[in-house]
N, C-alpha and C positions, 0 to 999 in steps of 0.2 A: 633485864637486858644490860649487858656490860657496856662500858663507855665506848669500847672499840666498835662493838656491833651497832650501837646507836649512831656513831659517826658515819659508818658505812651506809646505814639505812637513809640518813639525811642526804648523803651524796647521791644515792640512787634516785631519791625523790626529786632532787633538784635537776638531775639529768633528764628525768622523764618529763618534768614540766617544761623544760626547754624544747624538747622534741615536739611537744603538743603545739607550739606556736610557730614551728618551722613549716614552710611550704615544701611540697614534694620536689620540684625541680625549678630552681630559680631562673635558669636560662632556657627552659623549654618553650618552644613556639607552638601555638595551636595550629595544626596542619591545615585546618579549613580557612585560616586567615592568611596563609602564604600565597603569593602569586607565583605559580610555577611556570617558568619559561621553558618551552619545549623546543624552540627553534631560534637560531640566531642568523642574521644576515649582515654582511658588512660591505659597504661601498666606500669609494674614495673619490672625492671631488674637490677641486680648488684648495688643495692642501689640508683638507679636513676629512676625518672619518665619519661616516654615517652608519650607525648601528641600528638594525631593525630587530625587534624582539617579538616573538609570537608566544602568546599565552593561551592555554586551554583550561577549561574547567574539568578537572579530573573526576568530579562527582558525577558529571553527565556521561563520562566514559565508563565508569565502574559498573553502572547498572544498565547494561546493554539491553537486557530483557524488558526493561521498563521504559526504554528510550522512545519517546514519541516526537521529540523536537530535534532538529539538527544540532550537532556539537558546535558551539560558537567558538570562533577564534578571535583573539584580540591582538592586533599588531601595532606596536609603538615604534617611534623613530626618535633617535637622539643624535646630536652632532657635537663634534669636538676635535681638538687638535691631535688627540691620541684616541686609541680605542677605549681606554678606560674613561677618558673625559666624555666621550660620546655616550658611553654606558651610564655614567653618572647623570648626564643630561636627561637621559630617558628615565632613570630611577627617580628623578625629582618629581615625576608625576605618577609614581607607582601606586599610590593609594594603599600603602602597606609594604611589607617586606617582599622583595622579589628574590626568588630562589633559583640559582643556576644549576643546581645539582641534577635536574632532569632534562637538560639540553640534549636532544637526541640527534640533531643535525645542524651543520654549519654550512651556509651558502655564501660564497664570495663572488662579487661581480668581476667582470673582466678588467675593470679599471684598477682593481687591487692588484691583479696579476701584472698588468702593463706597467704600473708604477713601481713594481718590485716591492710591494708592501706586505707580501705574504708573511715574512718572518715577524713583522710587528704585530700582525693579527695573531699568529701562533704564540707570541710572547705573552699576550693577554690570556688567550683561551687555555693555554697549557700551564701558565703560572697560577691562574686563579684556583684557589683551594676547593671551590665548589664544583667546577666543571670537570667532567670525565674525559679521559683520552679517547674513549670509544664512542665518538660522535661520527655519524656519517658525514662525508665531506663532498661538497659539490661546488661547481662554478656555474655562473649564469650570465647571459647577456640581457636578461629581462629586468623589468622593474621589480624590486624586491617586495614592495607593498602588494603588487598583484600576485607574485609568486607565493608569498606566505599566506595570502588570503584565498588561495585556490581551493575549489570545492573537490570533494572526493565522492566516489559512488556511495549511494544509500545514506548520504549525510554522515558518514563516518568521520572520525578525527583524522588530522594529518599524520598521526602516528601510524595509521594504516595505509598511508599513501606511498608513492614512489620515493618520497623524501625520507619517511620514517621507517619504512619496511621494504627495502629494495630487493632483498634476496629472492623471494618467491618469483618475482618477475624475471630476474636474471637466470634462475634455474630453468625457466621455460624458454627464454630467448637470451642466449649468452652473447650479448653485443659488447658492452664495456662494463667490466666488473666494478661494482661499488666498493669503496674503501672507507675504513675508519681513519680518523685524523692521525692516530698513532702509526698506522700502517703507511700513510703518505709521508709522514715525517721521517720514519725509518728508511723508506725507499729513497727519499731525496738525499739523504746523507751518505748513501752508498757511493763508492767511486764509480764514475762513468754511468750513472743511473739515468734512466728516462722514465718519466711518470706521466700517466694520462689520467686526468681528473674528469669524471663525468660532467657533462654540460646539461643542465636541466632548464627547460623552457616551457611555456604554455602554448598549447595549440587548441584552436576551436574548430578544427577541420574534421575531426574524427567522430566525436560523440555529440549526441543531442539529448537534452532533458526536456520532456514535454514539447518536443519538436523545436526547442530553442537551442542554439549552439551552446555547448558546455565547455568552457576552458578547462583543460585537463593537463596534468604534468606529463612530460615526455623527455626521455634522454635524446638529445639531438646531435651529440658529438662529444668531443673531449678537448680539454685544455692541456697542451703538451708542455712538459718542463724538462730541461736539461739540469738535473739536480734541482736547485731552488730557483733557477733562472727560467723565466717564461719564454717559450719559443714560438707559440702560436696556437691557433684553434684548428681542429680538424673535424669535418662533418662526419656524421655517423656512417654514411655509405662508404667512406674511405676506411674508417675504423673497422668496419665489418670485414674488410679484406684480410685483416690479421687476427680475427677472433680465434682462429684455430690454435694460436700459440699462447693464449692466456692460461696462466697456471691453474685457475679454478674453472676452466671451461666445463660446461655441462652439456648443452645441446643447442643446435640451431639448424634451420632448414637450408638446403643448398639446391637451387634450381639449376638443372642441367639443360644446355641448349646446343643444338647443332644447326648450322646454316640459319641462325636467327630464330629458330623455332624451339619451343620448350618441349622436351621429350620426357622428363621425369623430375620429381622432387625427392630428395633424400634427406632425412634427418640425420645429421652427423653427431654422434655421441662418443663419449669416452676418448676424446682426443688427447694424446700425450706426445711429447716430443723431447728430443735432446739435441744438443749441438756438438758436432765433432770439429776439432781444430787441427789444421795442418800448419805446424809451426816450423817447418824446415827452411823456409825462405826468410828474407828480411822482413816481409810483411805477412802476418798470419792470414790464412784462408779458412773459411767456415763452410760446414755442410749441415743443413737442418734435416733431421729425420723425424717424420711424424707418422704415428699409427692411430687409426680410429675405426670405429664400428658405425654401421649405418642401418637405418630402417627405411624401406621403400614406402614413401608416403603417397605419391601420385605417380601414375604411369600413363602418359599421353600417347606414347607410341610403343608398340611391342619391340623390345630389344633384348638381346641376350644379356644375362646378368653381368658377365665378364665385361661387356662393352659399357654398361652403365657404370660399373666400378672404375674402369679405366678412364672414362670421361670425368667422373667425380675426382679422381686423383689428379688429372690434368688441370681441372678447374681450380682445385685447392692450391696446387703448385703455382699456378699463374697468379692467383690472388696474393699469396705470400710474397712472391717476388715483387709484385706491384706495390704492395704495402711497404716493403723494405725501401723501395726506390722513392716512394712518396716521402718517407722519412728523411732520406738523404737530401731531397729537395728543400726540406724544412731545416736541415742542419741537425737532425736528431736521429738517434739509433733506436728505432721502434721495436726491433726484435732482440735487443739487448746483447748484441755480439760483443761490444766493448766490455760490458760488465762480466760476461762469461769468460772473456779472455783475462780479465783482471784476476778472477778466482783461479784460473788455470796457470798463469805465469805472471804474478804481480811485479816481479823485477823487470821483465821485459816490457810490461805494460807501462811502467814508470818511465822507461827509456823512450818509448814510442809516443806517449800521450802528448797532446797539444791542448793546453788549457783544460786539463782534466778529462779529455775525450780521446778515445782511440781513433785515429784517422781511418775513415772507411770510404770505399768507392763501390761502384756497381760490381766490380770483379771480386770484392772481398767475400761476397756470398757466392761460393763456388758452385754449390749444387743444393737442390731441395728434393728429398725423397719422400713420397707419400704412399702409404699402404692403407687402403680402405677395404674393409670386409663388410658387405651387406649381408646381414644374417637374420633379417625379419622383414615381413611384408604386411604387418598389422593384421586386420581381420581376414583379408583375402588370402587364399592359397594361390600364390603367384606361380605360374608355370616356370619361372626362372629359378625359383628356390628349390634346388635339388641337391641331393647328396650332402656334401660337407657344409653346405650353406644353411642347412636346417639346424635349429637348436633343440 
């Protein structure tokens, strides 16, 4: 063996011996030893932030077919002058590393909104390198300990609840659309924007478990914002008046009445709308045009289909107008006329706006046109469904 070959052999031998004593990954964390936070809640009291963290045991969720015990949730509470200080107060009792990369929902109390602390919460949650932007976002008036400890059906985890998986419920009953944090932030930063954040509360009046009241999560309304400024809370019955104009609207029932008596229920689907602008005068005027399809769900009184459609159109038109006017009473633009006008004529919007809002009154909404086609009657062959109404 030449001298050069011997030197190369010794080099390879030394390199191989070094590799034998090295560990695979110096900074790897054993996944079973991490404490996974799945939900965060934030309150604000007496100039301090209170952070609530919910942890789940993912091992009990992964093996659903073998699950015989309920999925346990652990909820902790930390307090501090900032959100990070409150989080560190909670981490101090973490019994291991706490991981924020699986936070699936964020719930803030009305105190945070009223004290205009929303941006400080977002600064922590969006700046933190572990948390994702795609967290579901809610507000609440309830105690966060109770909310994050709420039970779900069949002892499932909260990831399968209204907090962690809201879309299936919204698809079936389109009341107030759930949003991710990044969607809320983007909307709030748009000129002349109005944002409604779903309000989640506990109710014991609906379900029972073994004949005992079962507190369950429910959307009860929405927290309304002008940009990032909190404007107030609106109950769900009022929000339902404007559900037809939601961008991601899917379906919801509409009960029709005459003389105080229910005559039919129609499921309204595929609602879409656009806003026309009359900009010829000093102040713009708006016209909302909406189209939708319907399914006849209940028929209490025999009526011609055309009459049912006409009554449904009148009802939807009335609800939209009432929704718009309730917004004016709160000082908000619930049907986004100002934002629409900004995109249509930004220069004139800048000339007309007052504190970043387009001045609106009841006459600003000039007209509402609704066109509804009932094209299905479910399993029954309804005598009303004739000719062009059949699919």
